N, C-alpha and C positions, 0 to 999 in steps of 0.2 A: 745898551738895551735894544733888543730886536723887536720891532713892531710887526714883523711879518708873521702871517698866519702859519702854523706848523704844517697845514695841509699844502700850502704853497711851497714850502721847503721840500716836501716829500714828492711833489708832483714831478712826473717824468723820471723818477728814480726807481720805478718798480720793474716789473718783468718786461723784458724786451720783446716778448712774444716768440722767442727762439725755441722754446720747449714744445710749442704746439705741434710742429711738424714731427718732432721726435715722438710725441705722445700718439699722434695719428699713425705713424709708421709702426709703432708697437702694437696698436690695436688691429691694424690691417693685417700685419703678419701673424698675429694670434688667430684671427678669424680664418685666414688662409691655412694655417697649420691645423686648425680643428678640422677643416674639410679634408685636407691631405691625410690626416691621421685616420679618418674614416676609410679612405682609399687604401692606406697602408695596412690597416687591420684586415680588411677584406682580401687584399692581395696576399698577405701572409697566411691567412686562413685557407685560401685556395691552394697554397703551396705546401701545406702540411703533408709530410710523407713523400714529397717529390724528391727525385734524385737530382744530381747536379745538372745533368743534361736538360731536364725538364725546366728547372729554374733558370738556366741560361737561355733556353728558348723563350721562356716567358719574358725575361728581361730584354730580349732582343726585339720585342715588339716596340715600335716607335712610341706608342702611347704610354706603355709602362716605363720605358726608359726616361721619357720626358717627365713623367710624374715623379719618378724617383729622383731625378736631378732637381726638379722644382722643390721637392720635399727637403732635400739636403740643403739647398741654397737658402730656402726660407727659414729652416730651423737654425742654421748658422747665423743668418742675419738677425733673427729674433733674439738669439742668445747674445750676440754682440751688442744689440741695443740694451738688453737687460743688464749685462755686465757693465756697460758704459754708465748707466744710471747708478748702479751700486758704487762704482768707483768714484763718480762725481760726488755722491752723497757721503761716503764714509772714508775716503782717503784724503787726508788734510794736508799732506806735504805735496807741494806742486810738482817737484821732480819725480816723486813716486807715482803720482797720478798720471803724469804724461807718459812715463815709462810703461805703466800698466795699460793705458789706453792703446799705446802702440803695440804692445805685446798681444792684446786681445784682437786687434785688427789684423795683425800678421797671422795669428793662429787661425782666425776665421778664413782668411784668404788662402792660406796653405791647406787647411782642412778641406775647404771647398774645392780647390783645384785637385787635390788627391782623390776626393770622392767622385767628382765628375769624370776624371780620367778613368777611374776604376769602373764606373758604370758604363762609360762609352766603350772600354775595352771588352767588357762582357757583351754589350749590345752588338758590337761589330764582330765579335768572335775572334779577336786578336789574341 
């Protein structure tokens, strides 16, 4: 017979508070993406009908290339966070979960590197 209160048995077995930083990172990246999307729509609208040389000259501006890089990195980071949550919630086999988490992180890193290098090549005229 256990005379211990059920609340005492459950105490300190709840959330470790680990998800709070993940939650804040998702919200911050979403707000940043909303602001960057406004810039992107304005930028693309200003380039409608422009030729390749004009678009390259536009991207060679330090502000525009920095904003493009920030948009790419933020969107890949936000996507990685979202996919991480989905994998944690819906993949129930530990080995598949770990493999998918690694695959998502690698895809984000490789995609980010390729995009940043491409933007910098256009920005520096290489």
